[in-house]
C-alpha angles and dihedrals in degrees: 000000000000111000119241120253095264094050091046090051092050095048093048089048090057090053090047090053090048090054091047091050091052090049092049091041088234102164095178093047092050094046092052089062090064125078114257091225118125091236095055106125142194124195111182140187120268100055095286116165114247112275114217132194130002092301091052092048091050089050097052095040090048089048092052092047093046092062120103090244123080111221132213122184115215119188113216098177127000135179119200123197128177144183118184112311093347124084134171134197129201112195142183101209145160129231112215109203118195133186109177105311096337115102132191126186123207128184110240132189119200143176119197128185118199134189136195111069134236112011094349104076117150129173113258096172134018123185120176137169142170110235121232109259 
């Protein structure tokens, strides 16, 4: 079920805040965007094992922020659907990775499931991958 305009705006805002937290290397800010539930999960690109629960989320987000590159997530096309207090977003995106003035761009596909409802959305599952070119 396609999300209404307000829900779509809220979900995309969560993803914008996640990108801003990555770019600012704000570990606490990024982790607050994820649900505190023990079954919250993150499957990332690069063959990482799934990271489960708040400790797992903190581990993978910290690992991403500890790399030399600074990452920005740019959504190119996103579809948001929702039912009640659960929403999901499927996106064709791009990761912009910067070290100093050097910049690399990578295509990125992601699916994010969020829970909470109006004004309280938090990421319950993140799955991202870089497609084979």
